[in-house]
N, C-alpha and C positions, 0 to 999 in steps of 0.2 A: 722458248721457255716451256719446260714440261711439267709445270705446276701452276695452280691458281692461288691467289692470295685472298683470304676471306677475313673480314673484320666485323665482328659483332659490335654494335654500337648503340648508345642510348643517350639522348640529351647532350650531344657533343657535336652538333653540326658544324660549328666553327672551329672548335679546339682540335678536332680530328685532322683538319687541314694543316694546322700549325705543327702537329706532332707526327702521328703515324704515317699519314699519306705524304707529307713533305719529306720525311725520312726515306720513305720507299722510292719516291720519284727523283730526289736530288742526290741521295747518298748511297744508293744501292746498285749503281751501275746498270742503267738502262732497263729498269723495270717499267714495262708499258702500263699506263693507267688502265688500259682496257683489260688487263689481267687482274685488276683489283676490284673486289666486290665488297660493298659495305651493306650489312644486313641490319635493318632497323624495323621497329614496329610500324605498322601501316599508318598510324596517326602522325608519325614523324617524317614520312617520306617526302612530302612537299618541302618541309624545312631543309632537309638534307640536299634535295635537288637544287634549291635556291642558292645554297652555299657550296655547291659542287665546283670548287675552284679548279680542280685538276681533271674534271670530266671522267671520274671513275664510275663504275656501275653501282647504282643505288637499287637495292633489292629488298622486297618486302620480306621481313623476317617475323620474329615473334617477340612478345614482351617478356623480359626476364632472361637472364644469362643462360640458364639451362635450356630453356625453350628456343632461344635464338641460336645456340650452337647446334641444336638438333635441326633447326630450320636450314642452316647452311649445309649440313650434311645431306639433307633431303634434296637440296637444290642441285648439287653436283652429282655426277655419275658415280655409281659403285665402282670402286677401284681407282678412282682419280686421286692424284696426289695434291694435297691442299696444305698451304701454310696458313694457319689460323693465328691471328694476332689481335691483341686488345687495342682499343682506340686511343691509348695514351702512351704508347711506346715511342720514344724519340731516338733510340739507338740500341745496337747490340754491342756489348762490351766483352773484351777478351782478357783473360788473366795475364798479367805481365809480372814476372819476377825479376827484379833488378839483380844482375849477376854480381855487382859489386858489394851491395849490402844485404841482399836477400830479401828486401822488402817486397811485399805484395801490393800490386796496384792493378788498375784497369785501363785498357785502351780500346778505342773504338775498332770494331771489326771492319776491315778495309772493304771487303767485297761480299755483301750479303748474298747476292744472286749466285755467285760462284760457289759459296759455301752451301747454300740450299741445294743446288744441283748436284754437288758432290755427295751431300748427305742422302739425297733420294737415290743416287746410284748405289750407295752402300746398303740402304734399306732393301733395294731390289735384290742385290747380290746375296744378302744374308737373310732374306725373307723376314724382315722386321717391318711392322706395320705402324709404329709411332716413334718419333724422336722429339727431344726437347732439350731445355737448358737447365742450368743450375737455378734453383728457385729463389735464392736470396742474394741481393746485390751487396755482397761482402767478400772482398778478395781473400781475407784471412781464412775463410772456410773453404774456398774453392781449391781445386786441384787440377793439374794438367792430366786429366784422366777422362777417357771416354768409356763409359760403362754400358753393359748390355744386360744387367740383372734387373731385379724388380726395384726400381727407384722412382720416387715421385716425379711426375711430369706436371709442372704447373701449367694451368690452362691459358695463361696470358700469351704464350708463344709455343706453338708446337707444329710439327709437320706430321701428317698422318695419311696413310692410304685409306681412302674413304670406305669404311666398312659399316654400313648403316645399322646393323643390329647392335654394334658396339656403341653407337651414338645415342641409344635410348637410355636416358638417365633417370634415376629415381631420387637422387640427392640434388640439392640446390647449392648450398654453401660448400659442400664437399664434392661437387660434381667432378672436379679435376682428379681427386683421389679415386673416385669411382671409375673414371675413364682410365686411369693408370692401371687399376686392377683388371679391368675388362680386356685391355689390349695385351697386358702381360699374360693373362690366362690364355688368350687366343693364340699367341705364337711363341710363348715361353721366354720372351726377351723384349727389352725396351732399350732404345738407344738414347743415352743421355750424355750431353757434353758438359762435364763438370767444370770446364774452363771458360764457359760462355754464359752470359746473363743478360736479360732484357732490362734496359733502363726504363723504369716506369714508376708511377705513383700508385701502383697496384694496391688496392684495399679489398680484402675479401668481403667486407660488408657494404661495398659501394652500391650494390644493386637493391638497396632499400630494405635489407634484412637486419636483424639485431642479434645481440649476443645470446639471448634466450633461444632463438631459432638455431643458432650454432650449437649450443649445448645439447639440444634434442638430436640434431643430426650426428654429432660426435658419438652419442650413446647408441644410436641406431647403427651407425657405421661399424662401431666396435662389436656390436652384437652380430652383424652380418659377416664381417671379415675378422672374426676374433683370432684366427690363426695367423693373420697377416698384419695386424695393426695393434697399436697401443695408444692409450690416452696420455697426453702430456699436459700438465697444469703448470702455468707460469704466472705468478702474481695473480691477476684477476682474469686471466684468459685461459681457455681450455682448447686443446687442439688434438689432432690425430697425427700419428707418425707411423710409417710402414716399418715392418721389422722383418728380418730374415727368419724363415720358418720352413717347415716341411709341408707336404701336401696332405690335404684331407683325402679320405678314401671312400669310394662308392663300391658296393658289392652287388654282384648279380650272378645269375646262373644261365648256362647255355649248354645243353646236352642233346645228343642224338641226331644232330644235323649240322650243316655248315651255317655260319652267320649269313643271314639274308641282308637285303639292301637296307631295310629299316633298322635292324640292329647295328649294322656297321655305322650308319649315319648317327644314330642315337649315342653310341659309345664315343664317337668323335666329339659330339657335343659336350659330353661329360669332361673329356680331356680339355676341350677349349674353355671350359669354365673353371679350370684349375684343379681338377680332381685326378688323383691316381685311381686306378681301377683294379680291384680284385675280381677276376672273372673265374667262376668255378665251372670246370668243364670235364668232359669225359675224353676217352682216347680218340674217338671219332672227330670231335671238334678240334683237338690239338693237332691232329694230322693234316687238317685242312684249314688252319687258321691263317687269315690274311697277313702277309708279310709286313704291310705298312702299319699295322696296329701292334705288332709284337713288341716294339721298343717301349710302348707306353702302357702295357698291360701286364699284370702279374697273373699268370695262368695257374690255377690251383685245382688239384684233383677234388671233384665234388664229393667223393665218398669220405673225405676227411671230416665232413660235417654230419652226413647221414647216409647209411647204406643198408638199412634194415627195412625200410618202408617199401613194400612191394606193391606197385601199382603201375599198370601199363599206360594209364592216362597221364600225360605229361602235366596237365593243369593241376589236379589235386596233389601230385607229387611235388611240383614246384612250390605250391602254397605251403605244404607241410615242411618242405626243406628249408624255406626261408625263415620259418618260425624257429627252427633249430639253429640256424645260422645266428640269428639275433640273440638267442638264448646262450649260445656258446661264446659269441663275441659281443659283449654287452655294448660296446661303443660303435658297432657296425651300423651302416646305413644301407638299407636295401632299396634298389631302384630297378623297376622292370626294364628289360632290354629294349622295349619299344617306347620308352619315355624320353623325349627329346628335351634337353635342358636349354632354356633361354636365359637362365640366371642361376645364381648360387642358391642352394637349398637353405631353408630357415635354420638358424643356429639355435635350436631348442633341443632339450633332452628327448622329447617325444615328437614324432611326426607321424601323422596318419592322413593319407590322402582320401579323397571321396569322389563320387560320381553322381551325375543326375539320375533321377528316377522318372518313370512314365507318369505324366500328369493327366493322361486320358487313356481310354481303351480298357481292355479286359484286365490289364496288369497295373492299372492306376494305383499309385501309392499315396498314402496320407502324408508322406515326407517328401520334401523337394530334392533331398540328396541323402545318400547313405555312405558309410565308410567303405573304402576298399583297401587293397594292399599293394597298390602300384608303387607307392613310396612309403616306407615305414622305418621307424627308429624307436627303440625303447631303452633309453639309457638312464633308467632310475629303478629303484627297488620295486615300485608298484608295477611298472612295465614288465619287469622280469617275472614277477609273480603271475601276471596276466599271461605271459607267454608259456610259462610252465603249465598253467591250468589248461590252455587250449591244446598244447602238445599231448598232455595226458588224455584228454577227451578223444582226440583223434586216434591215438594208439589203442584206446579201449573200445573203439567203435568196431563192432563185428562185421558191419556191412562195408563193402568196398566203396570208397568215395568216388563220385562222378563229377565231372565238369567243375563247378564252383562250390561243391559241398564243403570243402575245408575252409573256404573264405566265409561261408555262412556260419561255421563254428566261431570264427573270429568275430563276426558281426554280433551274433547272439550273446557271446560272452561279454562284449563291450557294453551291453545293455544293463549289466548287473550294477547295482547301486555302489558296490565297493570300488568299481572302476569308473565312477562318474568323473573323476578328475582327468582321466585319460581323454574323455570326450572333449575337453577344452582344447585339445590339440588336433582335432579333426579339422583339417583345412577345407574351405569351400571348394566345390568342383573346379571353379575357374582358376584355382591355383595350379593344379596338375592335370585335370581332366576336363577342361572347359568344353571340349568337343565330345558329345555323347557317342557311344559306340554305334548308335543307329544313324549318325551322320558321318560315319567313317568314310563312306564312298566319296562324299563331297570334298573330303580333304584333298583328293586328287583331281578334282574337276572345278573347284570354286576358288576364287581369289578374294572375294569380299565377304558378303553376308551369307552364312550357312542357313539352310531352311529351318523353319519351325516345324518340328514333328512331335507328336504326342503332347502337344501344348507346352513344349519347353522352348523358350526363346534363347537361342545361343548367341553369345557375344560375337560381334563381327571380327574378322581376321585381324585387322589393325589393332583392335582393342586387345585381343589375345596376345599378339606379338609384343605389345608394349607393357602389358600388366601381368601376364602369367609367368610362373616360375618354369613350367614345363608344358609340353603338348603331348598328350598320350595318343599314339598312332594306331593302337588297337590292331596289332599285326595278325592276330588270330582271325579277325573278321576280314582284314585286308586280303590275306592269302587264301583262306579257306572258303569264305562266303562270297566275297566280291571278285576274287581271282583277278586282282588288279594287274594290268600289263605295264610293267615299269619302263618299257621301251616306248610307250605311247601315252604319256601323261601330259596334261595341260601345262604348258610352260609357265603360266601365270597362277597356277594353283598354290595352295598353302604348302603342300609337300615340296613343290619345286622351289618355293621361296626358302624353306628350311634347308633344303639340300644345297642351295646356292650359298647360304650363309656359312655353312660348315662343310 
């Protein structure tokens, strides 16, 4: 058998034997109990072991469904195929349509093991990372259709190629919706068998949460995935539904050179998070653009935005150029080409990233962080007025800008009282730039805790991977100051971890 079976469970040490495990061992054609793993909170392990009728593996998991599903992913190897089932499933049923009268009914799937193995083969052949069943046990809504588009995969029964970065969840009641979106963004398709359903007494609130919790999560999910979801209200219940939609777009600039290893990896992370990419380039970049990225990226002549600003220094040119982009295309979102996305960007009209400041030494600051322009969006009237003002200031400056001068104009203008509301959307450094530029080198040598420098305590790597929206890789320092050798990087470093994910 080329897959493992994982069952997150809680307070069902006896019931699980009567339902899911009995079904697997008696009705699924020679599934070995040694391939079944039950994940429970450490306080329940002894109880489950005492009632372990079928001698399956009892593994320490976590308390709570979101945490327990993450625990089972952590337990198995990256890339391993896993069938995850809830602990109250007693059979898998298949749609049956009576040829005589056309009535819809359900019949038990004859050979679960054979079906799972054939599904995994298809997943491998078509590069699909997750498969699941129809979410509602109602034959009248089911169809003899196997879909590969973005359709909800209910968490009570799914097959997935273990991809640990996708198993980090921020939602609890809607964690299976979040998982659906993550896997869809990652490979562009999901396999769903709309003619199969798990027979279960599945209740979304069975893990000790209430309707008020659900309402909050529905609102947050709708805000985060507004282009992909809609709120449905029925009687006294509120829920989320996925909808067909286009992709959101990220814009960036790359001129004067070939894409380097960092930029390639970062752009792939944008695509894997469900974004289309408008990359503004010059002729040199177009002529040497990687073939594997061309199908996913819209290459645009950068001079369509700004071609009158003469500056040989790429940094001030890039800063000024992005202000013009956001002024010309109000709904555009700018992301630096060395910004690796771990998650979707906030769905707000204004986004302003920030970075840590020195808290000791000659350049010590009285502020713990300051705004930067690694990720910016200004989709309202006040933001557009702000952009117009800083563009005018830069154009009227008679001295040629150096290094970060044009970003300083941005920061200084943001201090004005009339733009105080914009400051509400300056996200903390940990959101996009949790690693300061002075810890850049350690990104390639350290796998756990980054060192404290200039009296700034940096979050450890696991925290950043689980909580940050992005990791800024500071390519200017990487290539020009530290001259990192990309053929000789610690395989356990943060950079290697990110490269492995995407």
